[in-house]
C-alpha positions in Angstrom: 18.5 23.9 15.2 16.8 26.8 13.4 15.8 24.3 10.7 13.7 22.3 13.3 12.1 25.5 14.5 11.0 26.6 11.1 9.7 23.2 10.1 7.9 22.6 13.4 6.0 25.8 12.9 5.3 24.9 9.2 4.2 21.4 10.2 2.0 22.7 13.0 0.3 25.1 10.6 -0.3 22.4 8.0 -1.7 20.0 10.6 -3.9 22.7 12.2 -5.6 23.5 8.9 -5.9 19.9 8.0 -7.6 19.2 11.4 -9.8 22.2 10.9 -11.1 20.8 7.6 -11.7 17.4 9.0 -13.1 18.1 12.5 -16.7 17.5 11.4 -16.0 14.2 9.7 -16.8 10.7 10.9 -13.2 9.9 12.1 -12.4 13.4 13.5 -12.1 11.9 17.0 -9.1 9.8 16.1 -7.4 12.4 13.9 -4.8 13.6 16.4 -3.7 10.3 17.9 -3.6 8.7 14.4 -1.5 11.6 13.1 0.9 11.6 16.1 1.3 7.8 15.8 2.1 8.2 12.1 4.7 10.9 12.6 6.4 9.0 15.4 6.4 5.9 13.3 8.4 7.7 10.6 11.0 8.7 13.1 11.1 5.2 14.6 11.6 3.6 11.2 14.7 5.7 10.8 15.9 4.9 14.3 15.5 1.1 13.7 17.6 1.2 10.6 20.1 3.5 12.2 20.5 1.6 15.5 20.0 -2.0 14.4 21.2 -2.0 10.8 24.1 0.5 11.2 22.5 3.2 9.0 22.1 0.9 6.0 18.9 -0.2 4.2 16.7 1.4 1.6 15.7 4.4 3.6 19.2 5.8 4.0 20.4 4.8 0.5 17.4 6.6 -1.0 18.0 9.6 1.2 21.7 9.9 0.1 20.6 9.9 -3.5 17.9 12.4 -2.7 20.4 14.7 -1.1 22.7 14.5 -4.0 20.0 15.6 -6.5 18.4 18.1 -4.1 21.7 20.0 -4.0 21.6 20.2 -7.8 18.4 22.3 -7.6 20.5 25.3 -6.5 24.0 24.4 -7.8 23.2 22.7 -11.1 19.6 23.3 -12.0 20.1 22.1 -15.6 21.4 18.7 -14.5 18.5 18.3 -12.1 16.0 19.2 -14.8 17.6 16.6 -17.1 17.4 14.0 -14.3 13.8 14.9 -13.4 12.3 15.0 -16.8 14.7 12.8 -18.9 15.9 10.3 -16.3 19.5 11.3 -16.9 21.3 9.8 -13.9 25.1 9.6 -13.6 25.0 6.7 -11.1 25.1 3.2 -12.8 22.8 1.8 -10.1 20.1 4.4 -10.6 20.3 4.0 -14.4 19.4 0.4 -14.0 16.6 1.0 -11.4 13.8 3.1 -13.0 11.5 2.6 -9.9 14.2 3.9 -7.6 14.7 6.9 -9.9 11.0 7.7 -9.7 11.1 7.6 -6.0 14.3 9.6 -5.7 12.8 12.4 -7.8 10.0 12.9 -5.3 12.5 12.4 -2.4 14.8 15.0 -3.8 12.1 17.6 -3.9 11.0 16.8 -0.3 14.6 16.7 0.9 15.2 20.1 -0.7 12.2 21.5 1.3 13.5 19.7 4.5 17.0 21.4 4.1 18.6 18.0 3.5 17.7 16.8 7.0 16.7 13.1 7.1 14.5 13.3 10.1 12.5 16.4 8.9 12.1 14.7 5.5 10.8 11.6 7.2 8.2 13.6 9.0 7.0 15.1 5.7 6.8 11.7 4.1 4.8 10.4 7.1 2.5 13.4 6.9 1.9 12.7 3.2 1.2 9.1 3.9 -1.2 10.0 6.7 -3.1 12.3 4.4 -3.9 9.4 2.0 -4.7 6.9 4.7 -7.0 9.3 6.6 -8.7 10.4 3.4 -9.6 6.9 2.4 -10.6 5.8 5.9 -12.8 8.9 6.3 -14.4 8.2 2.9 -15.3 4.6 3.6 -16.3 5.3 7.2 -18.7 7.9 6.0 -20.3 5.3 3.7 -20.3 2.6 6.4 -20.5 4.6 9.7 -21.5 1.4 11.7 -18.0 0.0 10.8 -16.0 3.2 11.4 -14.0 1.5 14.2 -13.1 -1.4 12.0 -11.8 0.9 9.4 -10.0 3.2 11.8 -8.1 0.3 13.4 -7.2 -1.3 10.1 -5.9 1.8 8.3 -4.8 4.1 11.0 -3.7 2.0 14.0 -2.7 -1.5 12.9 1.1 -1.6 13.9 2.6 -3.0 10.7 0.4 -0.9 8.5 1.4 2.3 10.3 5.1 1.5 10.6 5.8 0.2 7.1 4.0 3.2 5.4 5.9 5.9 7.3 9.2 7.6 6.9 11.6 7.9 4.0 10.5 4.7 2.1 8.6 4.1 -1.1 5.5 2.9 0.6 5.0 6.3 2.2 4.3 7.7 -1.2 2.8 4.7 -3.0 0.2 3.8 -0.3 -1.4 7.2 0.0 -1.5 7.4 -3.9 -3.2 4.0 -4.0 -5.7 5.0 -1.3 -6.5 8.3 -3.0 -7.2 6.4 -6.3 -9.4 3.9 -4.4 -11.1 6.7 -2.5 -12.1 8.6 -5.7 -13.3 5.4 -7.4 -15.3 4.6 -4.3 -17.0 8.0 -4.4 -17.8 7.7 -8.1 -18.9 4.1 -8.1 -20.7 3.7 -4.8 -21.5 7.2 -3.6 -22.6 8.2 -7.1 -20.6 11.5 -7.0 -20.2 13.5 -10.1 -16.9 12.9 -12.0 -15.1 16.3 -12.1 -11.9 17.3 -13.9 -9.7 17.9 -10.9 -10.3 14.5 -9.2 -9.7 12.8 -12.6 -6.4 14.6 -13.1 -5.3 13.7 -9.5 -6.3 10.1 -10.1 -4.3 9.9 -13.3 -1.3 11.5 -11.5 -1.6 9.0 -8.6 -1.8 6.1 -11.1 1.4 7.3 -12.6 3.1 7.5 -9.2 2.0 3.9 -8.3 2.9 2.5 -11.7 6.4 3.9 -11.8 7.4 3.2 -8.2 5.5 0.0 -7.3 4.4 -1.6 -10.6 3.0 -4.8 -9.0 0.6 -2.7 -6.8 -0.6 -0.8 -9.9 -0.9 -4.0 -12.0 -3.4 -5.4 -9.5 -5.2 -2.3 -8.1 -6.1 -0.4 -11.3 -7.6 -3.4 -13.2 -9.7 -4.4 -10.2 -11.1 -0.8 -9.8 -11.8 -0.5 -13.5 -13.5 -3.9 -13.6 -15.6 -2.8 -10.5 -16.5 0.4 -12.3 -17.6 -1.4 -15.5 -19.6 -3.9 -13.6 -21.3 -1.3 -11.4 -22.2 0.8 -14.5 -23.6 -2.2 -16.4 -25.5 -3.3 -13.3 -27.1 0.1 -13.0 -28.2 0.0 -16.6 -29.4 -3.5 -16.8 -30.2 -4.3 -13.1 -27.9 -7.4 -13.0 -28.3 -10.0 -10.3 -25.5 -10.7 -7.9 -24.2 -13.8 -9.7 -24.2 -12.0 -13.0 -22.4 -9.0 -11.5 -19.6 -11.4 -10.3 -19.4 -13.0 -13.7 -19.2 -9.6 -15.4 -16.5 -8.5 -13.0 -14.2 -11.4 -13.8 -15.0 -11.2 -17.5 -14.0 -7.5 -17.4 -10.8 -8.3 -15.6 -9.9 -11.0 -18.1 -10.7 -8.7 -21.0 -8.5 -5.9 -19.5 -5.5 -8.3 -19.0 -5.8 -9.6 -22.6 -6.2 -6.1 -24.0 -3.2 -4.8 -22.1 -1.0 -7.8 -23.2 -1.9 -7.0 -26.9 -1.3 -3.3 -26.5 2.1 -3.8 -24.9 4.1 -7.0 -25.4 6.1 -6.3 -22.3 2.9 -6.7 -20.3 2.0 -10.1 -21.8 1.4 -13.0 -19.3 4.6 -14.8 -20.3 6.8 -11.7 -20.0 5.1 -10.8 -16.7 5.8 -14.2 -15.3 9.4 -14.0 -16.5 9.8 -10.7 -14.7 8.3 -12.1 -11.5 10.6 -15.2 -11.7 13.7 -13.0 -12.2 12.8 -11.0 -9.1 12.3 -14.3 -7.3 15.8 -15.6 -8.3 17.5 -12.3 -7.5 15.9 -12.4 -4.0 16.9 -16.0 -3.4 20.5 -15.3 -4.2 20.6 -12.4 -1.7 18.8 -14.1 1.2 19.7 -16.6 3.8 17.9 -19.9 3.6 15.9 -19.6 6.9 14.3 -16.3 5.7 13.1 -17.7 2.4 9.7 -19.0 1.2 10.5 -22.3 -0.6 8.5 -23.1 -3.7 8.4 -26.4 -5.5 10.6 -26.2 -8.6 9.3 -22.8 -9.5 9.8 -21.9 -13.3 8.4 -19.0 -15.3 5.4 -20.9 -16.6 1.7 -20.7 -15.8 1.5 -24.3 -14.6 4.4 -23.9 -12.2 2.9 -20.7 -10.7 -0.5 -22.4 -10.3 1.1 -25.4 -8.5 2.8 -23.0 -6.1 -0.1 -20.6 -5.7 -1.4 -22.1 -2.4 2.0 -21.8 -0.7 2.4 -18.2 -2.1 -1.0 -17.2 -0.9 -0.5 -18.6 2.6 3.0 -17.1 2.9 1.8 -13.7 1.6 -1.1 -13.5 4.1 0.3 -15.1 7.2 4.1 -15.6 7.2 6.3 -15.2 9.1 4.4 -16.9 11.9 5.6 -16.3 15.4 7.6 -19.6 15.7 9.5 -18.6 12.5 10.7 -15.3 13.9 14.5 -14.8 14.1 14.6 -11.3 15.6 12.4 -8.9 17.6 10.9 -7.3 14.5 9.9 -10.7 13.0 8.5 -11.6 16.4 6.1 -8.6 16.3 5.2 -9.4 12.7 4.8 -13.0 13.6 2.4 -12.2 16.5 0.3 -10.1 14.1 0.2 -12.8 11.5 -0.6 -15.6 13.9 -3.4 -13.5 15.3 -4.7 -12.9 11.7 -4.5 -16.6 11.0 -6.7 -17.5 14.1 -9.1 -14.7 13.2 -9.3 -16.1 9.7 -10.2 -19.6 11.1 -12.9 -18.0 13.3 -14.4 -16.0 10.4 -14.4 -19.0 8.1 -16.1 -21.4 10.5 -18.7 -18.8 11.5 -19.5 -17.4 8.1 -22.8 -19.3 7.8 -24.0 -17.9 11.1 -23.0 -14.4 10.2 -26.1 -12.4 9.1 -24.3 -9.3 8.1 -25.5 -7.7 4.9 -22.7 -7.6 2.3 -22.2 -6.0 -1.1 -21.1 -9.2 -2.9 -19.5 -7.3 -5.8 -17.4 -5.1 -3.5 -16.4 -8.1 -1.4 -15.4 -10.0 -4.5 -13.2 -7.1 -5.7 -11.5 -6.7 -2.3 -10.9 -10.5 -1.9 -9.5 -10.8 -5.4 -7.2 -7.8 -4.8 -5.9 -9.3 -1.6 -5.4 -12.8 -3.0 -3.7 -11.7 -6.2 -1.4 -9.1 -4.7 -0.4 -11.2 -1.7 0.5 -14.2 -3.9 2.3 -12.0 -6.4 4.4 -10.4 -3.7 5.3 -13.8 -2.2 6.5 -15.0 -5.6 8.5 -11.9 -6.5 9.8 -11.2 -3.0 10.2 -14.5 -1.1 12.3 -13.1 1.6 10.1 -13.1 4.8 11.6 -9.9 6.1 11.1 -8.0 2.9 7.6 -9.4 2.5 6.6 -8.1 5.9 7.2 -4.6 4.5 5.8 -5.1 1.0 2.5 -6.6 2.2 1.4 -3.2 3.5 0.0 -2.9 0.0 -2.9 -5.2 0.9 -2.6 -5.6 4.7 -5.1 -2.9 5.8 -7.8 -4.2 3.5 -7.2 -7.8 4.7 -7.3 -6.7 8.4 -10.5 -4.6 7.8 -12.1 -7.6 6.0 -11.4 -9.9 8.9 -12.6 -7.4 11.5 -15.7 -6.8 9.4 -16.8 -10.4 9.8 -15.5 -10.9 13.3 -17.2 -10.1 16.7 -14.9 -7.0 16.8 -17.9 -4.7 17.4 -18.9 -6.5 20.6 -15.5 -5.8 22.0 -15.6 -2.2 20.9 -19.1 -1.6 22.3 -17.7 -2.3 25.8 -15.1 0.4 25.6 -15.8 2.8 22.8 -16.6 6.4 23.1 -18.2 8.5 20.3 -15.6 9.4 17.6 
């Protein structure tokens, strides 16, 4: 029990100083409830896998690996150093899973700090995740204070977003890394802040984290941000019109994809599609038929992926729907997805009447990111249960976008108090 006492004191001190540094920010009023919800979600995720899945699943598998390597820090430091810097792993499974290795390295360090206690380590993971989410939400809410409630709900309180980015799972590390990258790019591109060495170094480090743990997330996020930066820079120099900005954005994206495919043959379009297809086949073989997204004769070709793109996009954004749910967790996800589907219809049919001022370039970038990542995840992970977790990579942006163009503020104005 002394471990809990020590870490509760340490966590309280960390949270106190974090709150002290953010108490004058736009979202300071929701800091404590959002933090508490995040930490509890990390515990709940562990309890769900422990009670309903008999202690199996990624979270406990990763923790066992992390414990094994955290013990090496004291007992066999040379082996740990080889594992950490040279990827020397004795386990055959780890040797064949470089993304798992990357996550276990971080997990081993945090598990060592947490005295090899799963629940304490989960709280630290949740705290790290919260830091990234709150940083990005605060940054964007400062730029768009009239939409601070939309941003707070989407990134700090939406159930699936909070739950699937908490606890001892990859998303608890990858999502804050992504949001820190996006937050820095946002401050450089739209707030015109000076580019300093420390933020650049942090951004490069976070890009490495996302790239090595969740490659698909990085493959979409980083090109979109770079293309936005190029377009914004050229627009500032040449005062481009909106239509030209969008053209430059997609031209920059295409140029980036072509350049990367020439620099690294493993990242060419054919090799990439083959990798996505292999993940699809592996998932199909391990999943029951009723939990699968069924595509029409999917093959690793551009034409086949384009034919199945509408089904992948719809599934990535809205499935499982509530009537497809097979258990209590899918029911909750299904209710969310069904609500998002109805909200999408409302936004679509009322778009012409919406007089809201919009940065078309920023909107284009966000929509492209959501469409591409949601489709890519549906193709590579066609299991509806797995997809419900993986879609956290784009879900907060999608929710925020829908709330942005919905009558959400009318509802909030009836109940809200100043943040």
